[in-house]
C-alpha positions, 0 to 999 in steps of 0.5 A: 499499499503506498497511500498513508492514510491519516489516523482517526481524529477520534481515537488516533487509531493508526488502523483507518481504511476507505469505504468509498468517499469515507475514511473509517476507523475499526476501532470506534467506529468513527466515520469521516471525510478526508477531503474536508476538515471538520474545523473548516465546516464549523467557522464557515457557517454564517451565523444569522438572526431570527429574520436572517441578517447575517450577525458580526462581532460587536452588532447591537441586536434586539430581543424579540420575545420575553426570555426567561432567565434561570435563577431570576424573577424577571424575564428579559422583555421584548424590546431589549437592546443587546450592544456589543455581542460577541459570536461563540460556539456555546452550550447547545446552540447558544452563539452569542455571548453578551451583557444584557443590562439589569442581568449580566453576562450570558448566552442568547440564541441567534434564533431570539434576536434581531439586528438593529 
């Protein structure tokens, strides 16, 4: 075999093999595409707000529905402006890191905000 296949990105096993267009690890069962790195896919996806506008770091957004805050008696009201957002790969599908006046630092979902 003249072609050297890369090790498995999950378990680092050297016994990978090709199956069609994918590479497969027989030890852990992980399958991946050798042509497209997984990290490049995550970075190339644009984060969009509830109406489809592309968000960038430093944007100002408005909350489009009341949001219950765990551990607080009050909710973030519709129309609350959040300034200077930062896009992150957060917990679950929370992709905005910000500070909300009266609540402090938190993460929001892009599906509940609209770009101003």
